[in-house]
Predicted model as a PDB file, atoms N, CA, C, CB and O in Angstrom, pLDDT in the B-factor column:
MODEL        1                                                                  
ATOM      1  N   UNK A   1       0.840  -1.186   0.000  1.00 47.00           N  
ATOM      2  CA  UNK A   1       0.000   0.000   0.000  1.00 47.00           C  
ATOM      3  C   UNK A   1       0.879   1.240   0.000  1.00 47.00           C  
ATOM      4  CB  UNK A   1      -0.952   0.003   1.215  1.00 47.00           C  
ATOM      5  O   UNK A   1       1.877   1.309   0.717  1.00 47.00           O  
ATOM      6  N   UNK A   2       0.506   2.193  -0.791  1.00 59.00           N  
ATOM      7  CA  UNK A   2       1.249   3.443  -0.896  1.00 59.00           C  
ATOM      8  C   UNK A   2       0.952   4.332   0.308  1.00 59.00           C  
ATOM      9  CB  UNK A   2       0.900   4.175  -2.208  1.00 59.00           C  
ATOM     10  O   UNK A   2      -0.149   4.300   0.858  1.00 59.00           O  
ATOM     11  N   UNK A   3       1.924   5.110   0.704  1.00 84.00           N  
ATOM     12  CA  UNK A   3       1.718   6.098   1.748  1.00 84.00           C  
ATOM     13  C   UNK A   3       1.300   7.393   1.057  1.00 84.00           C  
ATOM     14  CB  UNK A   3       3.012   6.296   2.628  1.00 84.00           C  
ATOM     15  O   UNK A   3       2.150   8.156   0.601  1.00 84.00           O  
ATOM     16  N   UNK A   4       0.015   7.639   0.981  1.00 82.00           N  
ATOM     17  CA  UNK A   4      -0.528   8.778   0.229  1.00 82.00           C  
ATOM     18  C   UNK A   4      -0.048  10.118   0.785  1.00 82.00           C  
ATOM     19  CB  UNK A   4      -2.051   8.735   0.242  1.00 82.00           C  
ATOM     20  O   UNK A   4       0.183  11.057   0.023  1.00 82.00           O  
ATOM     21  N   UNK A   5       0.100  10.212   2.093  1.00 85.00           N  
ATOM     22  CA  UNK A   5       0.566  11.462   2.697  1.00 85.00           C  
ATOM     23  C   UNK A   5       1.982  11.777   2.233  1.00 85.00           C  
ATOM     24  CB  UNK A   5       0.514  11.378   4.237  1.00 85.00           C  
ATOM     25  O   UNK A   5       2.281  12.920   1.888  1.00 85.00           O  
ATOM     26  N   UNK A   6       2.845  10.785   2.222  1.00 89.00           N  
ATOM     27  CA  UNK A   6       4.224  10.984   1.785  1.00 89.00           C  
ATOM     28  C   UNK A   6       4.279  11.339   0.299  1.00 89.00           C  
ATOM     29  CB  UNK A   6       5.059   9.725   2.061  1.00 89.00           C  
ATOM     30  O   UNK A   6       5.026  12.236  -0.093  1.00 89.00           O  
ATOM     31  N   UNK A   7       3.504  10.654  -0.523  1.00 87.00           N  
ATOM     32  CA  UNK A   7       3.465  10.942  -1.963  1.00 87.00           C  
ATOM     33  C   UNK A   7       2.981  12.362  -2.197  1.00 87.00           C  
ATOM     34  CB  UNK A   7       2.551   9.936  -2.703  1.00 87.00           C  
ATOM     35  O   UNK A   7       3.558  13.092  -3.003  1.00 87.00           O  
ATOM     36  N   UNK A   8       1.928  12.757  -1.499  1.00 88.00           N  
ATOM     37  CA  UNK A   8       1.399  14.117  -1.648  1.00 88.00           C  
ATOM     38  C   UNK A   8       2.412  15.154  -1.181  1.00 88.00           C  
ATOM     39  CB  UNK A   8       0.091  14.273  -0.860  1.00 88.00           C  
ATOM     40  O   UNK A   8       2.552  16.204  -1.808  1.00 88.00           O  
ATOM     41  N   UNK A   9       3.115  14.876  -0.099  1.00 89.00           N  
ATOM     42  CA  UNK A   9       4.120  15.813   0.408  1.00 89.00           C  
ATOM     43  C   UNK A   9       5.284  15.986  -0.562  1.00 89.00           C  
ATOM     44  CB  UNK A   9       4.641  15.339   1.755  1.00 89.00           C  
ATOM     45  O   UNK A   9       5.843  17.077  -0.670  1.00 89.00           O  
ATOM     46  N   UNK A  10       5.654  14.917  -1.269  1.00 91.00           N  
ATOM     47  CA  UNK A  10       6.793  14.960  -2.188  1.00 91.00           C  
ATOM     48  C   UNK A  10       6.425  15.496  -3.567  1.00 91.00           C  
ATOM     49  CB  UNK A  10       7.387  13.582  -2.330  1.00 91.00           C  
ATOM     50  O   UNK A  10       7.310  15.836  -4.352  1.00 91.00           O  
ATOM     51  N   UNK A  11       5.143  15.576  -3.870  1.00 93.00           N  
ATOM     52  CA  UNK A  11       4.704  16.054  -5.184  1.00 93.00           C  
ATOM     53  C   UNK A  11       4.992  17.543  -5.337  1.00 93.00           C  
ATOM     54  CB  UNK A  11       3.202  15.780  -5.388  1.00 93.00           C  
ATOM     55  O   UNK A  11       4.840  18.320  -4.394  1.00 93.00           O  
ATOM     56  N   UNK A  12       5.406  17.919  -6.529  1.00 94.00           N  
ATOM     57  CA  UNK A  12       5.622  19.333  -6.805  1.00 94.00           C  
ATOM     58  C   UNK A  12       4.310  20.043  -7.140  1.00 94.00           C  
ATOM     59  CB  UNK A  12       6.614  19.498  -7.951  1.00 94.00           C  
ATOM     60  O   UNK A  12       4.217  21.268  -7.055  1.00 94.00           O  
ATOM     61  N   UNK A  13       3.298  19.258  -7.521  1.00 95.00           N  
ATOM     62  CA  UNK A  13       2.024  19.829  -7.946  1.00 95.00           C  
ATOM     63  C   UNK A  13       0.919  18.819  -7.682  1.00 95.00           C  
ATOM     64  CB  UNK A  13       2.062  20.230  -9.448  1.00 95.00           C  
ATOM     65  O   UNK A  13       1.082  17.630  -7.956  1.00 95.00           O  
ATOM     66  N   UNK A  14      -0.197  19.285  -7.156  1.00 95.00           N  
ATOM     67  CA  UNK A  14      -1.394  18.441  -7.011  1.00 95.00           C  
ATOM     68  C   UNK A  14      -2.551  19.209  -7.612  1.00 95.00           C  
ATOM     69  CB  UNK A  14      -1.679  18.063  -5.500  1.00 95.00           C  
ATOM     70  O   UNK A  14      -2.824  20.347  -7.232  1.00 95.00           O  
ATOM     71  N   UNK A  15      -3.236  18.567  -8.564  1.00 96.00           N  
ATOM     72  CA  UNK A  15      -4.385  19.182  -9.228  1.00 96.00           C  
ATOM     73  C   UNK A  15      -5.524  18.167  -9.228  1.00 96.00           C  
ATOM     74  CB  UNK A  15      -4.028  19.639 -10.694  1.00 96.00           C  
ATOM     75  O   UNK A  15      -5.384  17.073  -9.775  1.00 96.00           O  
ATOM     76  N   UNK A  16      -6.649  18.529  -8.616  1.00 96.00           N  
ATOM     77  CA  UNK A  16      -7.847  17.684  -8.577  1.00 96.00           C  
ATOM     78  C   UNK A  16      -7.564  16.223  -8.232  1.00 96.00           C  
ATOM     79  CB  UNK A  16      -8.545  17.748  -9.901  1.00 96.00           C  
ATOM     80  O   UNK A  16      -8.108  15.315  -8.860  1.00 96.00           O  
ATOM     81  N   UNK A  17      -6.721  16.004  -7.245  1.00 94.00           N  
ATOM     82  CA  UNK A  17      -6.453  14.649  -6.774  1.00 94.00           C  
ATOM     83  C   UNK A  17      -5.374  13.913  -7.540  1.00 94.00           C  
ATOM     84  CB  UNK A  17      -7.690  13.861  -6.830  1.00 94.00           C  
ATOM     85  O   UNK A  17      -5.169  12.721  -7.309  1.00 94.00           O  
ATOM     86  N   UNK A  18      -4.678  14.584  -8.444  1.00 97.00           N  
ATOM     87  CA  UNK A  18      -3.566  13.974  -9.178  1.00 97.00           C  
ATOM     88  C   UNK A  18      -2.269  14.593  -8.690  1.00 97.00           C  
ATOM     89  CB  UNK A  18      -3.727  14.164 -10.722  1.00 97.00           C  
ATOM     90  O   UNK A  18      -2.100  15.812  -8.730  1.00 97.00           O  
ATOM     91  N   UNK A  19      -1.348  13.745  -8.226  1.00 96.00           N  
ATOM     92  CA  UNK A  19      -0.046  14.217  -7.742  1.00 96.00           C  
ATOM     93  C   UNK A  19       0.962  14.110  -8.877  1.00 96.00           C  
ATOM     94  CB  UNK A  19       0.431  13.399  -6.495  1.00 96.00           C  
ATOM     95  O   UNK A  19       1.141  13.041  -9.461  1.00 96.00           O  
ATOM     96  N   UNK A  20       1.617  15.224  -9.186  1.00 97.00           N  
ATOM     97  CA  UNK A  20       2.629  15.298 -10.232  1.00 97.00           C  
ATOM     98  C   UNK A  20       3.984  15.442  -9.543  1.00 97.00           C  
ATOM     99  CB  UNK A  20       2.353  16.493 -11.225  1.00 97.00           C  
ATOM    100  O   UNK A  20       4.212  16.396  -8.799  1.00 97.00           O  
ATOM    101  N   UNK A  21       4.885  14.484  -9.796  1.00 96.00           N  
ATOM    102  CA  UNK A  21       6.188  14.467  -9.151  1.00 96.00           C  
ATOM    103  C   UNK A  21       7.279  14.304 -10.199  1.00 96.00           C  
ATOM    104  CB  UNK A  21       6.267  13.341  -8.104  1.00 96.00           C  
ATOM    105  O   UNK A  21       7.196  13.434 -11.066  1.00 96.00           O  
ATOM    106  N   UNK A  22       8.311  15.156 -10.112  1.00 94.00           N  
ATOM    107  CA  UNK A  22       9.450  15.024 -11.028  1.00 94.00           C  
ATOM    108  C   UNK A  22      10.226  13.763 -10.689  1.00 94.00           C  
ATOM    109  CB  UNK A  22      10.375  16.269 -10.954  1.00 94.00           C  
ATOM    110  O   UNK A  22      10.453  13.445  -9.522  1.00 94.00           O  
ATOM    111  N   UNK A  23      10.632  13.049 -11.741  1.00 92.00           N  
ATOM    112  CA  UNK A  23      11.451  11.851 -11.600  1.00 92.00           C  
ATOM    113  C   UNK A  23      12.550  11.963 -12.648  1.00 92.00           C  
ATOM    114  CB  UNK A  23      10.599  10.520 -11.775  1.00 92.00           C  
ATOM    115  O   UNK A  23      12.436  11.409 -13.742  1.00 92.00           O  
ATOM    116  N   UNK A  24      13.610  12.679 -12.308  1.00 91.00           N  
ATOM    117  CA  UNK A  24      14.647  12.976 -13.298  1.00 91.00           C  
ATOM    118  C   UNK A  24      14.079  13.940 -14.327  1.00 91.00           C  
ATOM    119  CB  UNK A  24      15.165  11.675 -13.983  1.00 91.00           C  
ATOM    120  O   UNK A  24      13.611  15.025 -13.984  1.00 91.00           O  
ATOM    121  N   UNK A  25      14.124  13.536 -15.589  1.00 91.00           N  
ATOM    122  CA  UNK A  25      13.564  14.386 -16.646  1.00 91.00           C  
ATOM    123  C   UNK A  25      12.114  14.014 -16.957  1.00 91.00           C  
ATOM    124  CB  UNK A  25      14.413  14.279 -17.918  1.00 91.00           C  
ATOM    125  O   UNK A  25      11.501  14.612 -17.841  1.00 91.00           O  
ATOM    126  N   UNK A  26      11.566  13.043 -16.248  1.00 96.00           N  
ATOM    127  CA  UNK A  26      10.186  12.600 -16.460  1.00 96.00           C  
ATOM    128  C   UNK A  26       9.281  13.072 -15.329  1.00 96.00           C  
ATOM    129  CB  UNK A  26      10.125  11.071 -16.578  1.00 96.00           C  
ATOM    130  O   UNK A  26       9.741  13.590 -14.311  1.00 96.00           O  
ATOM    131  N   UNK A  27       7.982  12.877 -15.538  1.00 96.00           N  
ATOM    132  CA  UNK A  27       6.974  13.255 -14.543  1.00 96.00           C  
ATOM    133  C   UNK A  27       6.154  12.015 -14.192  1.00 96.00           C  
ATOM    134  CB  UNK A  27       6.049  14.409 -15.077  1.00 96.00           C  
ATOM    135  O   UNK A  27       5.640  11.329 -15.075  1.00 96.00           O  
ATOM    136  N   UNK A  28       6.038  11.738 -12.901  1.00 96.00           N  
ATOM    137  CA  UNK A  28       5.164  10.667 -12.430  1.00 96.00           C  
ATOM    138  C   UNK A  28       3.845  11.305 -12.001  1.00 96.00           C  
ATOM    139  CB  UNK A  28       5.824   9.857 -11.247  1.00 96.00           C  
ATOM    140  O   UNK A  28       3.831  12.324 -11.310  1.00 96.00           O  
ATOM    141  N   UNK A  29       2.745  10.695 -12.418  1.00 97.00           N  
ATOM    142  CA  UNK A  29       1.422  11.192 -12.047  1.00 97.00           C  
ATOM    143  C   UNK A  29       0.678  10.057 -11.359  1.00 97.00           C  
ATOM    144  CB  UNK A  29       0.628  11.717 -13.299  1.00 97.00           C  
ATOM    145  O   UNK A  29       0.606   8.944 -11.880  1.00 97.00           O  
ATOM    146  N   UNK A  30       0.128  10.343 -10.190  1.00 96.00           N  
ATOM    147  CA  UNK A  30      -0.617   9.337  -9.438  1.00 96.00           C  
ATOM    148  C   UNK A  30      -1.983   9.887  -9.081  1.00 96.00           C  
ATOM    149  CB  UNK A  30       0.150   8.912  -8.165  1.00 96.00           C  
ATOM    150  O   UNK A  30      -2.101  11.007  -8.583  1.00 96.00           O  
ATOM    151  N   UNK A  31      -3.012   9.098  -9.335  1.00 96.00           N  
ATOM    152  CA  UNK A  31      -4.361   9.440  -8.908  1.00 96.00           C  
ATOM    153  C   UNK A  31      -4.434   9.103  -7.415  1.00 96.00           C  
ATOM    154  CB  UNK A  31      -5.468   8.661  -9.751  1.00 96.00           C  
ATOM    155  O   UNK A  31      -4.424   7.930  -7.044  1.00 96.00           O  
ATOM    156  N   UNK A  32      -4.507  10.113  -6.573  1.00 94.00           N  
ATOM    157  CA  UNK A  32      -4.483   9.901  -5.131  1.00 94.00           C  
ATOM    158  C   UNK A  32      -5.738   9.198  -4.611  1.00 94.00           C  
ATOM    159  CB  UNK A  32      -4.318  11.223  -4.430  1.00 94.00           C  
ATOM    160  O   UNK A  32      -5.722   8.627  -3.520  1.00 94.00           O  
ATOM    161  N   UNK A  33      -6.819   9.235  -5.384  1.00 93.00           N  
ATOM    162  CA  UNK A  33      -8.058   8.570  -4.983  1.00 93.00           C  
ATOM    163  C   UNK A  33      -8.084   7.111  -5.429  1.00 93.00           C  
ATOM    164  CB  UNK A  33      -9.261   9.308  -5.557  1.00 93.00           C  
ATOM    165  O   UNK A  33      -8.759   6.286  -4.813  1.00 93.00           O  
ATOM    166  N   UNK A  34      -7.354   6.789  -6.492  1.00 93.00           N  
ATOM    167  CA  UNK A  34      -7.250   5.422  -7.006  1.00 93.00           C  
ATOM    168  C   UNK A  34      -5.789   5.157  -7.336  1.00 93.00           C  
ATOM    169  CB  UNK A  34      -8.165   5.206  -8.267  1.00 93.00           C  
ATOM    170  O   UNK A  34      -5.390   5.291  -8.493  1.00 93.00           O  
ATOM    171  N   UNK A  35      -4.971   4.780  -6.337  1.00 91.00           N  
ATOM    172  CA  UNK A  35      -3.530   4.658  -6.519  1.00 91.00           C  
ATOM    173  C   UNK A  35      -3.084   3.632  -7.566  1.00 91.00           C  
ATOM    174  CB  UNK A  35      -2.919   4.310  -5.226  1.00 91.00           C  
ATOM    175  O   UNK A  35      -1.923   3.646  -7.976  1.00 91.00           O  
ATOM    176  N   UNK A  36      -3.961   2.764  -7.994  1.00 94.00           N  
ATOM    177  CA  UNK A  36      -3.600   1.814  -9.050  1.00 94.00           C  
ATOM    178  C   UNK A  36      -3.505   2.509 -10.406  1.00 94.00           C  
ATOM    179  CB  UNK A  36      -4.624   0.673  -9.116  1.00 94.00           C  
ATOM    180  O   UNK A  36      -2.992   1.937 -11.368  1.00 94.00           O  
ATOM    181  N   UNK A  37      -3.999   3.738 -10.478  1.00 96.00           N  
ATOM    182  CA  UNK A  37      -3.957   4.497 -11.725  1.00 96.00           C  
ATOM    183  C   UNK A  37      -2.796   5.484 -11.665  1.00 96.00           C  
ATOM    184  CB  UNK A  37      -5.304   5.240 -11.976  1.00 96.00           C  
ATOM    185  O   UNK A  37      -2.815   6.455 -10.909  1.00 96.00           O  
ATOM    186  N   UNK A  38      -1.796   5.206 -12.478  1.00 96.00           N  
ATOM    187  CA  UNK A  38      -0.590   6.029 -12.490  1.00 96.00           C  
ATOM    188  C   UNK A  38      -0.072   6.154 -13.919  1.00 96.00           C  
ATOM    189  CB  UNK A  38       0.499   5.430 -11.563  1.00 96.00           C  
ATOM    190  O   UNK A  38      -0.402   5.354 -14.796  1.00 96.00           O  
ATOM    191  N   UNK A  39       0.747   7.178 -14.125  1.00 97.00           N  
ATOM    192  CA  UNK A  39       1.325   7.433 -15.442  1.00 97.00           C  
ATOM    193  C   UNK A  39       2.746   7.943 -15.272  1.00 97.00           C  
ATOM    194  CB  UNK A  39       0.468   8.449 -16.243  1.00 97.00           C  
ATOM    195  O   UNK A  39       3.058   8.663 -14.323  1.00 97.00           O  
ATOM    196  N   UNK A  40       3.591   7.561 -16.202  1.00 97.00           N  
ATOM    197  CA  UNK A  40       4.919   8.125 -16.326  1.00 97.00           C  
ATOM    198  C   UNK A  40       4.952   8.820 -17.671  1.00 97.00           C  
ATOM    199  CB  UNK A  40       6.047   7.033 -16.196  1.00 97.00           C  
ATOM    200  O   UNK A  40       4.681   8.200 -18.699  1.00 97.00           O  
ATOM    201  N   UNK A  41       5.284  10.106 -17.674  1.00 97.00           N  
ATOM    202  CA  UNK A  41       5.327  10.836 -18.936  1.00 97.00           C  
ATOM    203  C   UNK A  41       6.588  11.675 -19.019  1.00 97.00           C  
ATOM    204  CB  UNK A  41       4.088  11.722 -19.091  1.00 97.00           C  
ATOM    205  O   UNK A  41       7.229  11.982 -18.014  1.00 97.00           O  
ATOM    206  N   UNK A  42       6.922  12.032 -20.240  1.00 95.00           N  
ATOM    207  CA  UNK A  42       8.070  12.899 -20.478  1.00 95.00           C  
ATOM    208  C   UNK A  42       7.684  14.321 -20.104  1.00 95.00           C  
ATOM    209  CB  UNK A  42       8.545  12.818 -21.962  1.00 95.00           C  
ATOM    210  O   UNK A  42       6.500  14.628 -19.967  1.00 95.00           O  
ATOM    211  N   UNK A  43       8.666  15.186 -19.940  1.00 91.00           N  
ATOM    212  CA  UNK A  43       8.387  16.559 -19.526  1.00 91.00           C  
ATOM    213  C   UNK A  43       7.592  17.342 -20.573  1.00 91.00           C  
ATOM    214  CB  UNK A  43       9.684  17.277 -19.234  1.00 91.00           C  
ATOM    215  O   UNK A  43       7.039  18.397 -20.264  1.00 91.00           O  
ATOM    216  N   UNK A  44       7.531  16.831 -21.819  1.00 92.00           N  
ATOM    217  CA  UNK A  44       6.713  17.493 -22.839  1.00 92.00           C  
ATOM    218  C   UNK A  44       5.278  16.966 -22.859  1.00 92.00           C  
ATOM    219  CB  UNK A  44       7.346  17.310 -24.212  1.00 92.00           C  
ATOM    220  O   UNK A  44       4.476  17.393 -23.689  1.00 92.00           O  
ATOM    221  N   UNK A  45       4.945  16.034 -21.945  1.00 91.00           N  
ATOM    222  CA  UNK A  45       3.593  15.510 -21.832  1.00 91.00           C  
ATOM    223  C   UNK A  45       3.360  14.200 -22.564  1.00 91.00           C  
ATOM    224  CB  UNK A  45       2.641  16.513 -22.333  1.00 91.00           C  
ATOM    225  O   UNK A  45       2.267  13.638 -22.483  1.00 91.00           O  
ATOM    226  N   UNK A  46       4.368  13.698 -23.282  1.00 94.00           N  
ATOM    227  CA  UNK A  46       4.217  12.422 -23.998  1.00 94.00           C  
ATOM    228  C   UNK A  46       4.214  11.275 -22.998  1.00 94.00           C  
ATOM    229  CB  UNK A  46       5.354  12.228 -25.044  1.00 94.00           C  
ATOM    230  O   UNK A  46       5.050  11.218 -22.097  1.00 94.00           O  
ATOM    231  N   UNK A  47       3.265  10.366 -23.168  1.00 96.00           N  
ATOM    232  CA  UNK A  47       3.095   9.245 -22.246  1.00 96.00           C  
ATOM    233  C   UNK A  47       4.124   8.164 -22.527  1.00 96.00           C  
ATOM    234  CB  UNK A  47       1.678   8.667 -22.350  1.00 96.00           C  
ATOM    235  O   UNK A  47       4.311   7.758 -23.674  1.00 96.00           O  
ATOM    236  N   UNK A  48       4.790   7.698 -21.475  1.00 96.00           N  
ATOM    237  CA  UNK A  48       5.756   6.602 -21.581  1.00 96.00           C  
ATOM    238  C   UNK A  48       5.095   5.293 -21.168  1.00 96.00           C  
ATOM    239  CB  UNK A  48       7.006   6.879 -20.705  1.00 96.00           C  
ATOM    240  O   UNK A  48       5.195   4.283 -21.864  1.00 96.00           O  
ATOM    241  N   UNK A  49       4.414   5.330 -20.017  1.00 97.00           N  
ATOM    242  CA  UNK A  49       3.780   4.132 -19.452  1.00 97.00           C  
ATOM    243  C   UNK A  49       2.589   4.575 -18.628  1.00 97.00           C  
ATOM    244  CB  UNK A  49       4.786   3.300 -18.582  1.00 97.00           C  
ATOM    245  O   UNK A  49       2.628   5.624 -17.985  1.00 97.00           O  
ATOM    246  N   UNK A  50       1.513   3.769 -18.644  1.00 97.00           N  
ATOM    247  CA  UNK A  50       0.324   4.174 -17.893  1.00 97.00           C  
ATOM    248  C   UNK A  50      -0.558   2.989 -17.518  1.00 97.00           C  
ATOM    249  CB  UNK A  50      -0.482   5.170 -18.699  1.00 97.00           C  
ATOM    250  O   UNK A  50      -0.505   1.925 -18.135  1.00 97.00           O  
ATOM    251  N   UNK A  51      -1.359   3.206 -16.502  1.00 97.00           N  
ATOM    252  CA  UNK A  51      -2.427   2.268 -16.148  1.00 97.00           C  
ATOM    253  C   UNK A  51      -3.764   3.010 -16.159  1.00 97.00           C  
ATOM    254  CB  UNK A  51      -2.164   1.616 -14.749  1.00 97.00           C  
ATOM    255  O   UNK A  51      -4.760   2.510 -15.636  1.00 97.00           O  
ATOM    256  N   UNK A  52      -3.781   4.208 -16.757  1.00 96.00           N  
ATOM    257  CA  UNK A  52      -4.992   5.018 -16.861  1.00 96.00           C  
ATOM    258  C   UNK A  52      -5.652   4.798 -18.216  1.00 96.00           C  
ATOM    259  CB  UNK A  52      -4.669   6.513 -16.655  1.00 96.00           C  
ATOM    260  O   UNK A  52      -5.000   4.396 -19.180  1.00 96.00           O  
ATOM    261  N   UNK A  53      -6.964   5.068 -18.278  1.00 96.00           N  
ATOM    262  CA  UNK A  53      -7.660   4.975 -19.565  1.00 96.00           C  
ATOM    263  C   UNK A  53      -7.443   6.273 -20.355  1.00 96.00           C  
ATOM    264  CB  UNK A  53      -9.190   4.703 -19.354  1.00 96.00           C  
ATOM    265  O   UNK A  53      -6.914   7.253 -19.830  1.00 96.00           O  
ATOM    266  N   UNK A  54      -7.858   6.260 -21.612  1.00 96.00           N  
ATOM    267  CA  UNK A  54      -7.604   7.395 -22.512  1.00 96.00           C  
ATOM    268  C   UNK A  54      -8.236   8.700 -22.027  1.00 96.00           C  
ATOM    269  CB  UNK A  54      -8.124   7.074 -23.896  1.00 96.00           C  
ATOM    270  O   UNK A  54      -7.634   9.764 -22.175  1.00 96.00           O  
ATOM    271  N   UNK A  55      -9.417   8.637 -21.460  1.00 96.00           N  
ATOM    272  CA  UNK A  55     -10.085   9.850 -20.978  1.00 96.00           C  
ATOM    273  C   UNK A  55      -9.293  10.463 -19.827  1.00 96.00           C  
ATOM    274  CB  UNK A  55     -11.535   9.537 -20.528  1.00 96.00           C  
ATOM    275  O   UNK A  55      -9.066  11.672 -19.798  1.00 96.00           O  
ATOM    276  N   UNK A  56      -8.876   9.630 -18.886  1.00 97.00           N  
ATOM    277  CA  UNK A  56      -8.096  10.127 -17.750  1.00 97.00           C  
ATOM    278  C   UNK A  56      -6.749  10.677 -18.218  1.00 97.00           C  
ATOM    279  CB  UNK A  56      -7.883   9.009 -16.712  1.00 97.00           C  
ATOM    280  O   UNK A  56      -6.266  11.670 -17.674  1.00 97.00           O  
ATOM    281  N   UNK A  57      -6.143  10.046 -19.215  1.00 96.00           N  
ATOM    282  CA  UNK A  57      -4.879  10.550 -19.763  1.00 96.00           C  
ATOM    283  C   UNK A  57      -5.053  11.939 -20.366  1.00 96.00           C  
ATOM    284  CB  UNK A  57      -4.332   9.586 -20.823  1.00 96.00           C  
ATOM    285  O   UNK A  57      -4.216  12.817 -20.160  1.00 96.00           O  
ATOM    286  N   UNK A  58      -6.133  12.138 -21.107  1.00 96.00           N  
ATOM    287  CA  UNK A  58      -6.402  13.464 -21.667  1.00 96.00           C  
ATOM    288  C   UNK A  58      -6.537  14.502 -20.562  1.00 96.00           C  
ATOM    289  CB  UNK A  58      -7.674  13.438 -22.525  1.00 96.00           C  
ATOM    290  O   UNK A  58      -6.041  15.622 -20.686  1.00 96.00           O  
ATOM    291  N   UNK A  59      -7.210  14.124 -19.486  1.00 96.00           N  
ATOM    292  CA  UNK A  59      -7.413  15.033 -18.365  1.00 96.00           C  
ATOM    293  C   UNK A  59      -6.087  15.416 -17.724  1.00 96.00           C  
ATOM    294  CB  UNK A  59      -8.334  14.399 -17.326  1.00 96.00           C  
ATOM    295  O   UNK A  59      -5.837  16.600 -17.496  1.00 96.00           O  
ATOM    296  N   UNK A  60      -5.225  14.434 -17.428  1.00 96.00           N  
ATOM    297  CA  UNK A  60      -3.963  14.773 -16.754  1.00 96.00           C  
ATOM    298  C   UNK A  60      -3.008  15.521 -17.683  1.00 96.00           C  
ATOM    299  CB  UNK A  60      -3.286  13.501 -16.230  1.00 96.00           C  
ATOM    300  O   UNK A  60      -2.237  16.368 -17.232  1.00 96.00           O  
ATOM    301  N   UNK A  61      -3.057  15.214 -18.966  1.00 96.00           N  
ATOM    302  CA  UNK A  61      -2.202  15.954 -19.902  1.00 96.00           C  
ATOM    303  C   UNK A  61      -2.625  17.420 -19.967  1.00 96.00           C  
ATOM    304  CB  UNK A  61      -2.258  15.319 -21.311  1.00 96.00           C  
ATOM    305  O   UNK A  61      -1.784  18.313 -20.064  1.00 96.00           O  
ATOM    306  N   UNK A  62      -3.923  17.657 -19.914  1.00 96.00           N  
ATOM    307  CA  UNK A  62      -4.413  19.038 -19.913  1.00 96.00           C  
ATOM    308  C   UNK A  62      -4.027  19.746 -18.607  1.00 96.00           C  
ATOM    309  CB  UNK A  62      -5.950  19.068 -20.107  1.00 96.00           C  
ATOM    310  O   UNK A  62      -3.578  20.891 -18.630  1.00 96.00           O  
ATOM    311  N   UNK A  63      -4.204  19.060 -17.469  1.00 97.00           N  
ATOM    312  CA  UNK A  63      -3.791  19.634 -16.189  1.00 97.00           C  
ATOM    313  C   UNK A  63      -2.301  19.980 -16.218  1.00 97.00           C  
ATOM    314  CB  UNK A  63      -4.094  18.653 -15.031  1.00 97.00           C  
ATOM    315  O   UNK A  63      -1.893  21.055 -15.777  1.00 97.00           O  
ATOM    316  N   UNK A  64      -1.497  19.054 -16.744  1.00 96.00           N  
ATOM    317  CA  UNK A  64      -0.057  19.276 -16.784  1.00 96.00           C  
ATOM    318  C   UNK A  64       0.295  20.460 -17.690  1.00 96.00           C  
ATOM    319  CB  UNK A  64       0.659  18.010 -17.264  1.00 96.00           C  
ATOM    320  O   UNK A  64       1.107  21.307 -17.317  1.00 96.00           O  
ATOM    321  N   UNK A  65      -0.310  20.519 -18.866  1.00 95.00           N  
ATOM    322  CA  UNK A  65      -0.024  21.604 -19.813  1.00 95.00           C  
ATOM    323  C   UNK A  65      -0.348  22.966 -19.196  1.00 95.00           C  
ATOM    324  CB  UNK A  65      -0.828  21.409 -21.117  1.00 95.00           C  
ATOM    325  O   UNK A  65       0.392  23.931 -19.391  1.00 95.00           O  
ATOM    326  N   UNK A  66      -1.449  23.042 -18.454  1.00 95.00           N  
ATOM    327  CA  UNK A  66      -1.859  24.318 -17.861  1.00 95.00           C  
ATOM    328  C   UNK A  66      -1.064  24.691 -16.618  1.00 95.00           C  
ATOM    329  CB  UNK A  66      -3.315  24.268 -17.516  1.00 95.00           C  
ATOM    330  O   UNK A  66      -0.993  25.867 -16.261  1.00 95.00           O  
ATOM    331  N   UNK A  67      -0.464  23.704 -15.954  1.00 95.00           N  
ATOM    332  CA  UNK A  67       0.144  23.975 -14.648  1.00 95.00           C  
ATOM    333  C   UNK A  67       1.624  23.645 -14.543  1.00 95.00           C  
ATOM    334  CB  UNK A  67      -0.578  23.218 -13.613  1.00 95.00           C  
ATOM    335  O   UNK A  67       2.202  23.822 -13.471  1.00 95.00           O  
ATOM    336  N   UNK A  68       2.267  23.170 -15.614  1.00 91.00           N  
ATOM    337  CA  UNK A  68       3.674  22.751 -15.508  1.00 91.00           C  
ATOM    338  C   UNK A  68       4.601  23.891 -15.114  1.00 91.00           C  
ATOM    339  CB  UNK A  68       4.140  22.161 -16.823  1.00 91.00           C  
ATOM    340  O   UNK A  68       5.671  23.650 -14.554  1.00 91.00           O  
ATOM    341  N   UNK A  69       4.213  25.116 -15.393  1.00 92.00           N  
ATOM    342  CA  UNK A  69       5.047  26.271 -15.005  1.00 92.00           C  
ATOM    343  C   UNK A  69       5.238  26.319 -13.484  1.00 92.00           C  
ATOM    344  CB  UNK A  69       4.404  27.597 -15.501  1.00 92.00           C  
ATOM    345  O   UNK A  69       6.238  26.856 -13.007  1.00 92.00           O  
ATOM    346  N   UNK A  70       4.307  25.773 -12.734  1.00 90.00           N  
ATOM    347  CA  UNK A  70       4.417  25.779 -11.274  1.00 90.00           C  
ATOM    348  C   UNK A  70       5.369  24.692 -10.757  1.00 90.00           C  
ATOM    349  CB  UNK A  70       3.037  25.593 -10.651  1.00 90.00           C  
ATOM    350  O   UNK A  70       5.749  24.706  -9.586  1.00 90.00           O  
ATOM    351  N   UNK A  71       5.748  23.761 -11.620  1.00 84.00           N  
ATOM    352  CA  UNK A  71       6.674  22.692 -11.240  1.00 84.00           C  
ATOM    353  C   UNK A  71       8.116  23.109 -11.453  1.00 84.00           C  
ATOM    354  CB  UNK A  71       6.380  21.426 -12.032  1.00 84.00           C  
ATOM    355  O   UNK A  71       9.024  22.460 -10.934  1.00 84.00           O  
ATOM    356  N   UNK A  72       8.349  24.175 -12.204  1.00 72.00           N  
ATOM    357  CA  UNK A  72       9.713  24.602 -12.489  1.00 72.00           C  
ATOM    358  C   UNK A  72      10.345  25.196 -11.248  1.00 72.00           C  
ATOM    359  CB  UNK A  72       9.739  25.616 -13.638  1.00 72.00           C  
ATOM    360  O   UNK A  72       9.686  25.853 -10.443  1.00 72.00           O  
ATOM    361  N   UNK A  73      11.620  24.952 -11.116  1.00 59.00           N  
ATOM    362  CA  UNK A  73      12.343  25.437  -9.928  1.00 59.00           C  
ATOM    363  C   UNK A  73      12.919  26.792 -10.171  1.00 59.00           C  
ATOM    364  CB  UNK A  73      13.450  24.478  -9.530  1.00 59.00           C  
ATOM    365  O   UNK A  73      13.560  27.359  -9.285  1.00 59.00           O  
TER     366      UNK A  73                                                      
ENDMDL                                                                          
END                                                                             
């Protein structure tokens, strides 16, 4: 079982229950309400690996596109 508090604390961005965390040059996205749904994507938003359906992927890609400026250091 994932420690949701720790994941949320380490995330650089949380939007509508999705935690976005930098992992090197990639971004890990976890649905905090359904932890089995996760995605690994490149910093340009291209999906590398996922357990999310297409609709959810569209949603997180849009969230990321609108909010990635807040993840920059």
